[in-house]
C-alpha positions in Angstrom: 17.5 -20.7 9.0 16.7 -18.3 6.1 19.9 -19.4 4.2 18.5 -23.0 4.2 15.4 -21.8 2.4 17.7 -19.8 -0.1 19.5 -23.1 -0.8 16.4 -24.9 -2.0 15.3 -21.9 -4.2 18.5 -22.3 -6.2 17.5 -25.9 -7.1 14.1 -24.7 -8.3 15.7 -22.1 -10.6 18.5 -24.3 -12.1 16.4 -27.4 -12.7 13.4 -25.6 -14.0 11.1 -28.6 -13.8 11.1 -28.9 -10.0 8.1 -27.7 -8.1 8.2 -24.2 -6.6 7.3 -23.9 -3.0 8.4 -22.1 0.2 10.3 -25.2 1.1 12.4 -24.9 -2.1 13.2 -21.2 -2.2 16.8 -21.2 -0.9 19.1 -22.9 -3.4 19.9 -20.2 -5.9 20.9 -17.6 -3.2 23.1 -20.1 -1.5 24.7 -21.2 -4.7 25.5 -17.6 -5.6 27.2 -17.1 -2.2 29.2 -20.3 -2.2 32.9 -19.5 -1.5 35.6 -19.5 -4.1 37.2 -22.4 -2.3 34.7 -24.8 -4.0 36.6 -25.0 -7.4 36.0 -27.2 -10.3 38.9 -29.4 -9.0 37.2 -29.8 -5.7 33.9 -30.9 -7.4 35.6 -33.3 -9.8 37.7 -34.9 -7.1 34.7 -35.3 -4.9 32.6 -36.6 -7.8 34.3 -39.9 -7.6 32.6 -40.5 -4.2 29.6 -42.9 -4.4 26.3 -42.0 -2.7 25.5 -44.7 -0.1 21.8 -44.8 -0.9 21.4 -44.2 -4.7 24.8 -44.5 -6.3 24.5 -40.8 -7.3 27.8 -39.3 -8.3 27.4 -35.9 -6.6 30.3 -34.5 -4.6 30.1 -34.5 -0.8 30.1 -31.1 1.0 33.7 -29.9 1.4 34.6 -26.6 3.2 38.4 -27.2 3.4 39.0 -24.9 0.5 36.9 -22.2 2.0 39.1 -22.0 5.1 42.2 -21.8 2.9 40.8 -18.9 0.9 39.4 -16.8 3.7 41.5 -17.9 6.7 38.2 -18.7 8.4 38.6 -20.6 11.7 36.0 -22.8 13.3 32.8 -20.9 14.1 34.2 -17.6 12.8 32.0 -15.8 10.2 33.4 -15.1 6.7 32.8 -12.0 4.5 29.2 -13.1 3.9 28.5 -13.5 7.7 28.6 -17.4 7.5 30.8 -19.7 9.5 32.4 -22.9 8.3 29.7 -25.0 9.9 27.0 -22.9 8.0 28.7 -23.6 4.7 29.0 -27.3 5.4 25.4 -27.7 6.4 24.1 -25.7 3.5 26.1 -27.6 0.9 25.0 -30.9 2.4 21.3 -29.8 2.1 21.9 -28.8 -1.5 23.4 -32.2 -2.3 20.5 -34.0 -0.7 18.1 -31.8 -2.8 19.9 -32.9 -6.0 19.7 -36.5 -4.9 16.0 -36.3 -4.4 15.5 -34.8 -7.8 17.4 -37.6 -9.4 15.6 -40.3 -7.4 12.3 -38.8 -8.3 13.2 -39.0 -12.0 13.0 -35.2 -12.5 16.6 -35.0 -13.6 19.5 -37.2 -14.5 22.7 -37.7 -12.6 24.7 -35.9 -15.2 22.3 -32.9 -15.1 22.5 -32.8 -11.3 26.3 -32.8 -11.4 26.3 -30.1 -14.1 23.9 -28.0 -12.0 26.3 -28.3 -9.0 29.3 -27.4 -11.1 27.6 -24.3 -12.6 26.5 -23.1 -9.2 30.0 -23.3 -7.8 31.4 -21.4 -10.8 28.8 -18.6 -10.5 29.5 -18.4 -6.7 33.2 -18.1 -7.4 32.7 -15.2 -9.8 30.4 -13.5 -7.3 32.9 -13.9 -4.5 35.7 -12.5 -6.7 33.6 -9.5 -7.6 32.8 -8.9 -3.9 36.5 -9.1 -3.0 37.5 -6.7 -5.9 34.9 -4.2 -4.7 36.1 -4.3 -1.1 39.7 -3.6 -2.2 38.8 -0.7 -4.6 39.9 2.0 -2.1 43.3 0.3 -1.6 43.8 -0.1 -5.3 42.7 3.5 -6.0 43.9 5.3 -2.9 45.1 8.4 -4.8 41.8 8.8 -6.6 39.9 8.3 -3.3 41.9 10.9 -1.4 41.6 13.3 -4.3 37.8 12.9 -4.2 37.7 13.3 -0.4 39.9 16.4 -0.1 38.5 17.9 -3.3 35.0 17.6 -1.8 36.2 19.3 1.4 37.8 22.1 -0.6 34.7 22.6 -2.6 32.6 22.7 0.6 34.8 25.2 2.3 34.9 27.5 -0.8 31.1 27.2 -1.1 30.6 28.2 2.5 33.0 31.2 2.2 31.3 32.2 -1.0 27.9 32.1 0.7 29.2 34.2 3.6 30.8 36.7 1.3 27.5 37.0 -0.7 25.5 37.4 2.5 27.8 40.1 3.9 28.0 42.0 0.6 24.2 41.9 0.3 23.7 43.1 3.9 26.2 46.0 3.5 24.6 47.1 0.2 21.2 47.2 1.9 22.7 49.2 4.8 24.2 51.8 2.4 20.9 52.2 0.6 19.0 52.7 3.8 21.6 55.2 5.1 21.4 57.1 1.8 17.6 57.4 2.2 17.8 58.5 5.8 20.5 61.0 5.1 18.4 62.5 2.3 15.4 62.8 4.6 17.6 64.7 7.1 18.8 67.0 4.4 22.4 66.0 4.8 25.2 65.0 2.4 26.0 61.3 1.9 29.2 59.9 0.4 29.0 56.0 0.3 32.6 55.6 -0.6 33.9 57.8 2.2 36.6 60.4 2.1 40.3 59.6 2.0 41.4 63.0 3.2 39.2 62.6 6.4 40.9 59.2 7.1 44.3 60.9 6.7 43.3 63.6 9.2 42.2 61.1 11.8 45.0 58.5 11.4 46.9 59.6 14.6 44.0 58.8 16.9 44.1 55.4 18.8 41.1 54.0 17.0 42.7 54.4 13.6 45.9 52.7 14.7 44.2 49.3 15.3 44.3 46.3 13.0 44.6 46.3 9.2 42.6 46.6 6.0 41.0 49.8 7.4 38.0 51.2 5.6 35.9 54.3 6.0 32.5 54.2 4.3 29.0 55.6 4.4 30.0 59.1 5.2 27.4 61.6 6.4 28.4 65.2 6.4 26.6 67.5 8.9 28.9 70.6 9.0 27.9 73.8 10.7 29.5 77.3 10.3 32.3 76.7 12.8 32.2 72.9 13.3 32.9 70.0 10.9 30.7 67.1 11.7 31.1 63.7 10.0 29.3 60.4 10.8 30.8 57.3 9.1 31.1 53.5 9.3 34.7 52.3 10.1 36.0 48.8 9.6 39.2 47.1 10.5 40.4 43.6 11.0 42.5 42.1 13.9 44.0 38.7 14.4 44.7 35.9 11.9 43.2 32.5 11.1 40.7 31.4 13.7 41.4 34.4 15.8 40.6 36.8 13.0 37.9 39.3 13.8 36.2 42.1 11.8 35.3 45.2 13.7 32.6 47.5 12.5 31.8 50.8 14.3 29.9 54.0 13.6 31.9 57.1 14.6 31.0 60.8 14.8 33.9 63.1 14.3 33.8 66.8 15.3 36.6 69.1 14.2 37.1 72.7 15.2 40.1 75.0 15.7 38.7 75.9 19.1 39.4 72.4 20.4 42.7 72.9 22.3 42.6 69.3 23.7 45.3 67.0 25.1 45.9 63.6 23.4 43.4 61.4 25.3 41.5 58.2 25.0 38.6 57.2 27.3 36.9 53.8 26.8 34.9 51.3 28.8 37.0 48.8 30.8 37.3 45.2 29.7 37.5 43.3 32.9 39.8 40.4 31.9 41.9 42.0 29.2 42.5 45.2 31.0 43.1 43.3 34.3 46.0 41.4 32.7 47.4 44.6 31.2 47.3 46.2 34.6 49.5 43.5 36.0 52.2 44.4 33.5 51.7 48.1 34.1 49.7 48.8 30.9 46.3 49.4 32.5 46.1 53.1 31.7 46.4 56.2 33.9 45.5 55.8 37.5 42.4 57.8 38.3 42.6 57.6 42.1 40.6 60.8 42.6 37.7 59.2 40.7 37.7 55.6 41.9 34.2 54.6 40.6 35.1 56.1 37.2 38.4 54.2 37.2 36.5 50.9 37.8 34.4 51.4 34.7 36.7 53.2 32.3 40.3 53.1 31.0 42.1 56.4 30.4 45.2 56.5 28.2 47.3 59.4 27.1 50.9 60.3 26.3 50.2 63.5 28.4 49.1 61.9 31.6 49.1 65.0 33.8 47.2 67.1 31.3 44.7 64.2 30.8 44.0 63.9 34.5 43.5 67.7 34.8 41.1 67.7 31.8 39.0 64.9 33.3 37.5 66.9 36.2 34.3 66.0 38.1 32.0 67.4 35.4 33.8 65.6 32.5 33.7 62.3 34.5 30.0 62.8 35.1 29.4 63.4 31.4 31.2 60.1 30.5 29.3 58.2 33.2 25.9 59.5 32.0 26.5 57.8 28.6 27.5 54.1 29.5 29.3 52.2 26.9 30.5 55.2 25.0 34.1 56.0 24.1 35.7 59.2 23.1 39.2 60.1 21.8 40.6 63.5 21.2 43.6 65.5 20.2 44.2 69.1 19.2 41.3 70.1 16.9 39.5 66.7 16.8 37.0 64.9 19.0 35.6 61.4 18.3 32.6 59.8 19.8 31.6 56.1 19.3 30.6 52.8 20.8 33.2 50.1 20.0 31.8 47.4 17.8 28.4 49.1 17.5 26.9 50.6 14.4 24.0 53.1 14.3 20.8 51.8 12.8 20.2 53.1 9.3 17.2 55.3 10.0 16.6 59.0 10.6 15.8 58.7 14.3 19.0 56.7 15.1 21.2 58.9 13.0 19.7 62.1 14.5 20.2 60.7 18.0 23.8 59.6 17.4 24.7 63.0 16.0 23.0 64.6 19.1 25.2 62.5 21.4 28.3 63.9 19.6 27.1 67.4 20.0 26.4 66.9 23.7 30.0 65.6 24.2 31.3 68.6 22.2 29.4 70.9 24.5 30.8 69.3 27.6 34.3 69.6 26.2 33.8 73.3 25.3 32.5 73.9 28.9 35.6 72.2 30.3 37.9 74.4 28.1 36.0 77.5 29.4 36.5 76.4 33.0 40.2 75.9 32.4 40.5 79.5 31.0 
């Protein structure tokens, strides 16, 4: 019933000299929301009708135009949420309010008719503005789509920018910490890496994966007969949503005494390596070390030499350091944990280099046994 109160409020605002009370607070709102179907022609044609009780020339309520303008059926709400019956009842109440004003001598018949006419004109303008606003997207579809897709583009670029800034800041902090730890250990640090070292290692399996390969944060810990390098290695695999960046810390040990077969030993990935095994790409069968074969994949283009090299002591050395991988060829031995980087502090760096030296010692012992 709130719209009935709104109807009476209109009368109080238009006439000015009517009393203001809660009972007369609805007219102005209702007049503003009158549908465009109530045109001047409708008012003027209806103005000829004579009021049965006072002779007042005020048009009867007519909602026929409303249905034509909005295709509103009986009982169906229009754009304002009002049905045809609502409009009819509201306009009739407004008409009666005008009649009472004339009968009480507070306004003339001409003033009442003028008030009605002005209300309908204002309502028509408001309805047209509402209709224009609702059709703005259709009329400006290109601008709307540009705004939407432009906003999405700006959002994506912003997210990528934030991620890039975060990664760059994190990597810079890591380089600074590694430099400080290396200085404390009395070792040489080269943050930009060494291209010649990357060239020497390019034939090993790790350096044949992915693209955009990068060797950085190089720590040099050479001895008299052994070249020792610790470095961060980055490469990217996949594209689009499947793209992945791999970061690993590697210790490289190079010596002329390392007469090693071409060999790769890494932890087994249950699903991926299981699928490869179905198609005969699961690595060398290590039947004489079944427990080792369940946990590790062994690959080599010299399978017989690789199996001979991995005797019981070498297998035990690998199993004593779970999660570690090693790769080797003549003169070079690599030790790393795939996808893992050493913490940038002296203790972690010292421990990681120590693991590399232990592996080197096991390899030397194996070479001695072979001799």
